[in-house]
ZAGU-814764 format. One record per residue (C-alpha): residue in three letters; x, y, z. Coordinates in steps of 0.2 Angstrom, whole numbers, plus 2048, in hexadecimal, padded with zeros to 3 digits. Example, Ala and Ser with C-alpha at 12.3 -4.5 7.8 and 13.67 -1.06 7.14 Angstrom:
REM residues 2
ala83E7EA827 ser8447FB824 
END
This chain:
REM residues 482
unk800800800 unk8078117FB unk80A81F807 unk7FB82A800 unk7EF81B803 unk7F5819814 unk7F382B818 unk7E182B811 unk7DD81B81C unk7E482482B unk7D9833827 unk7CA828825 unk7CD81F835 unk7CF82F83E unk7BF835838 unk7B682583C unk7BD82684D unk7B7837850 unk7A683384A unk7A5824856 unk7AB82E864 unk79F83C860 unk791830860 unk79582686F unk79F83187B unk79783F885 unk79D85087F unk7A1855891 unk7AE848890 unk7B384887E unk7B685B87C unk7C285E88A unk7CC84F883 unk7CD859873 unk7D286987D unk7C187187B unk7B787688A unk7A4873887 unk799882889 unk79188489A unk78389089F unk7878988B0 unk77E8A88B0 unk77B8AB8C3 unk7808B98CF unk7908B78D8 unk7878B58E9 unk77B8A78E3 unk7808958E6 unk77988A8D9 unk77087A8E0 unk7778698DE unk76F85E8D1 unk76884D8D8 unk76C8458C8 unk77E84A8C5 unk78484F8D7 unk78B8608D0 unk7858728D1 unk7788758C4 unk77C8818B6 unk76F88E8AF unk76A8A08B1 unk7618AB8BD unk7628BA8C8 unk76B8CB8C5 unk7638D98CE unk7598DE8DE unk7488E28D6 unk73B8D58D7 unk72A8DC8D3 unk7238CB8CD unk7228B98D2 unk7338B18CC unk7328A48BE unk73C8948BE unk73D88C8AD unk73F8798AE unk74687089E unk74285F897 unk74C84F894 unk75E85088E unk75E86388B unk764870897 unk76088289E unk76688888D unk756883886 unk74D89188F unk75989F889 unk74C8A587C unk73E8A688A unk74A8B0895 unk74C8BD887 unk73A8BD883 unk7358C0896 unk7438CD898 unk73C8D7889 unk72B8D6890 unk7318DE8A0 unk7368D18AC unk7458D48B6 unk7548C98B5 unk7528C58C7 unk7428BC8C4 unk7478B08B6 unk7508A08BA unk75588F8B2 unk7608818B8 unk7678728AF unk7628648BB unk7678558B0 unk77384D8A5 unk771858895 unk77584888B unk76A83E87F unk77182E884 unk76D830897 unk75B83489A unk75583D8AA unk7488368B5 unk73983E8BE unk73B8368CF unk74E8378CF unk74D84A8CB unk74084F8D8 unk74D8548E4 unk7558608D7 unk74586A8D5 unk74386B8E8 unk7558728E8 unk75287E8DA unk7428868E2 unk74B8878F3 unk75A88F8EC unk75089C8E2 unk7448A08F0 unk7528A18FD unk75D8AC8F2 unk74F8B88ED unk7488BA8FF unk7598BF904 unk75D8CB8F6 unk74B8D38F5 unk7498D5908 unk7388CC908 unk7338BA90A unk7308B28FA unk7238A48FB unk71E8A08E9 unk72589E8D8 unk71E89B8C7 unk72588C8BE unk7258898AB unk72A8778A6 unk72D86E896 unk72B85C891 unk73385189F unk7338608AA unk7208608AB unk71E84F8B3 unk72D8528BD unk7268638C5 unk71585A8C8 unk71E84C8D1 unk7288588DB unk7188628E1 unk7108528E6 unk71E84A8EF unk72385A8F8 unk7118608FB unk71786F8F3 unk7088768E9 unk7078858F4 unk71888B8EE unk71388C8DC unk70889A8D6 unk7078958C4 unk70D8858BB unk70F8858A8 unk7118748A1 unk71787388F unk717862885 unk717857895 unk714845894 unk7068468A1 unk6FD83789A unk70C82E892 unk717830883 unk719822875 unk72C823876 unk72C81C888 unk72B809889 unk72A80089A unk7367F3894 unk7447FF88F unk7557F9895 unk76580389A unk7678128A6 unk75981B89D unk74C80F8A2 unk7458188B1 unk73D8268A7 unk73681989C unk72E8108AA unk7278218B0 unk7208288A0 unk71A819896 unk70781B891 unk6FC81489F unk70B8118AA unk70980E8BD unk71481D8C0 unk7088298B7 unk6F98218BF unk7018268D0 unk7048388CA unk6F283B8C3 unk6E88308CF unk6E483D8DC unk6E184C8D0 unk6EB8538C1 unk6EA8658C7 unk6EB8658DA unk6ED8738E6 unk6EB8868E4 unk6F78868D5 unk6F188D8C5 unk6F58818B6 unk6F78848A4 unk6FC877897 unk70387B886 unk70586E878 unk703869866 unk6F2861866 unk6F285C853 unk6FB84C855 unk707851847 unk71385F84C unk71985885D unk720847858 unk71F84186A unk70C84286B unk70583B85B unk6F383685A unk6EA82F864 unk6F5836872 unk6F584886B unk6ED84E87B unk6F8845887 unk6FF85688E unk6EE85C893 unk6EA85C8A6 unk6D885B8AC unk6D486C8B5 unk6E28768AC unk6E188489F unk6E5878891 unk6EC880881 unk6EF875872 unk6F8883869 unk6FB87B858 unk6E9874857 unk6E288585C unk6ED891852 unk6F1886843 unk704887846 unk711879845 unk71D87B853 unk72586B858 unk72A864869 unk73986F86C unk73187F865 unk72087F86D unk72688787E unk732894878 unk72C89D868 unk7258AF86A unk7138AA867 unk71289C874 unk71D8A6880 unk7108B487F unk7038A8884 unk70D8A2893 unk7118B4898 unk6FE8B8897 unk6FA8AA8A2 unk7078AE8B0 unk7028C08B0 unk6EF8BC8B2 unk6F38B68C4 unk6F38C48D1 unk7048C68DA unk7048C08EC unk7048CE8F9 unk7168D18FF unk71A8CC911 unk7098C3912 unk7098B391D unk7018A3916 unk6F189D91E unk6F188E929 unk6E388192D unk6DD88193E unk6D4872946 unk6C7875954 unk6C0865959 unk6B885D94A unk6B886E940 unk6C5875934 unk6C8887930 unk6D589392A unk6DF89E936 unk6DC8AD92A unk6CB8B5929 unk6CE8B8916 unk6D38A6913 unk6C789790E unk6C988490E unk6CA8798FF unk6C6867905 unk6C28568FD unk6BD846906 unk6C08398F8 unk6D38378F8 unk6D58448EA unk6DE8548EC unk6D48648ED unk6D88728E0 unk6D38848DC unk6C387D8D5 unk6BE8758E5 unk6B087F8ED unk6B888A8FB unk6B088990D unk6B289391D unk6B3883927 unk6B3871925 unk6AA865930 unk6B2854931 unk6A684692E unk6A8834935 unk6B282892A unk6B883591E unk6CA83B91B unk6CB84D916 unk6D985590B unk6D986890D unk6E387890A unk6DF88A90F unk6E0898902 unk6E08AA904 unk6D98B48F5 unk6DF8C48FD unk6F28BF8FF unk6F28B28F1 unk6FA8A68FD unk6F5894903 unk6F988790F unk70187690C unk6F5867909 unk6F085F91A unk6E585091E unk6D884E92C unk6CD840933 unk6BF841940 unk6C583A951 unk6BE82A957 unk6B5828967 unk6BF81896B unk6CE819976 unk6DE81E96C unk6E9810966 unk6FC810968 unk70681A95B unk70581194B unk713808943 unk716804930 unk71D7F6926 unk7207F3913 unk7217E5906 unk72C7E18FD unk73A7E7909 unk7467F4904 unk7557EE8F9 unk75B7EC8E7 unk7507E68D9 unk7517E38C7 unk7407E98C2 unk7347F68C9 unk72B7F28D9 unk71A7F58E0 unk71C7F98F3 unk70E7F48FF unk70D7FE90F unk7037F991E unk7007FF930 unk6FB7F6940 unk6ED804942 unk6DF801935 unk6D8812939 unk6E881B935 unk6EC823924 unk6FC82091B unk70682D911 unk71782C908 unk7248368FF unk7348338F4 unk7398458F9 unk73A84790C unk73184291C unk71F842917 unk71184C920 unk6FF84A91F unk6FD85390E unk709847906 unk70383A8F9 unk6F682F901 unk6FA81D901 unk6EB8138F9 unk6F38058EF unk7047FF8ED unk71180C8E8 unk71A80A8D7 unk72D80C8D9 unk73680D8C8 unk7478138CD unk7538148DB unk74A81F8E8 unk7488218FB unk73681F8FF unk730825910 unk71F822918 unk715827928 unk70582292F unk6FA82F937 unk6EB82D943 unk6DB837944 unk6E2840954 unk6F284594C unk6FE838952 unk70B832945 unk716823943 unk728824942 unk72E826930 unk730816926 unk73F81991B unk74180C90D unk74F80D900 unk74B8048F0 unk7588028E2 unk7507FD8D1 unk7617FA8C8 unk7687F38B8 unk7787F18C2 unk7707E38CB unk76B7DB8BB unk77C7DC8B5 unk7847D58C5 unk7787C68C4 unk77B7C28B2 unk78E7C38B1 unk7977B58A7 unk79F7AF8B7 unk78E7AC8BF unk7877A48B0 unk7957978B1 unk7957968C4 unk78479C8CC unk78B79B8DD unk7967AA8D9 unk7917B98E5 unk7877C78DD unk7937D68DF unk7887E58E0 unk7887F38ED unk7777FA8E9 unk77F80A8E2 unk7788108D1 unk7858168C5 unk7868288C1 unk78D8308B2 unk78D8298A1 
END
């Protein structure tokens, strides 16, 4: 082979190697190897400490802050799967041009920003909590007033993620407006429950008719005092993630649902729908239609006097249900609620004057029988590592107690109500408590479940196939990174 042919083959081999590396290696790893630092959005004030991502364990990149003026409720933009806070840069520009101050516009990159490593709803709940905590704490300090609410605009995976965060943390009272763009609220055809690989958690979550979505939607799709708007295609053609017959999957019962392309005859796709001027105008109009909460106002609380409930604020009213579902803004408000025998009430108090609300709470009428001992809880199957999703049954030694649970923190009475086994699709810490009618609570039951491909790999190594007595070497630590 002559020298020119050898040189050509080396060039072709180098090009092929580059293509393979570019397709398989994360750019965050590859670019530094080539002496190129990948771009990273970090547009925060010097005195702001970015929250830590629950997915990556690193400070979240993004933008936000930059001034003392805060005349409006701040907006936190939450991106979807495999993208980043950069997705929301056009929205920031639009809101700035519309008069919003920089101090009121925030976005964070909570996940992997990589199409080969999907994010998960359950695994990212803690990231949303840290975002909201970081923004409200910082703005309370810099503005000199206690900030109690934010507006959230979410896209795609961010929609179901924010909904799960509000439910798992009993946090609806913290969100004034929630705009949900292109969310898989009733499933997406690209998610399959038999998906393999590190990406499978989100497939178990968002597959059509999945048990995870059933849990999210079962007690009501628009709970609490939050105002809800959805924004989506609706034609079944422009957003490829929601073809017919699932073109209305992003809609939520009780929300202001806007099937934008169907209504306006436009053709914006999945990524365009949330950040073109026309749809951003609709989002902005929805946010501005809500009155601003009174500065320095105190949220109302629910008072119990015997078997009656009322708010501690004369201007506040109670919103209550007794069927296991969450109340919302459409639930008729009452001055007081009488607790009937055999009913479990879920309530929040809302003040139309201040615009603030209490967290959800649950109440039962006390029994005339002598009080039992403080309840205890158990679970089946026990915590541990499993190859596939599990349904966790909880039980109490007090049949009159009600059980609540959370994957975010120690649950309170307004946390998700246990009514049937809990579907666990990924590695989570599940906590549960039982509450009696007179307010006694069990000790928190803390359960660590690991639904892990690493366990599958450990059980199916070649060595174990040849010698089944070989121990399964797995330390119940899910791999991070790519």
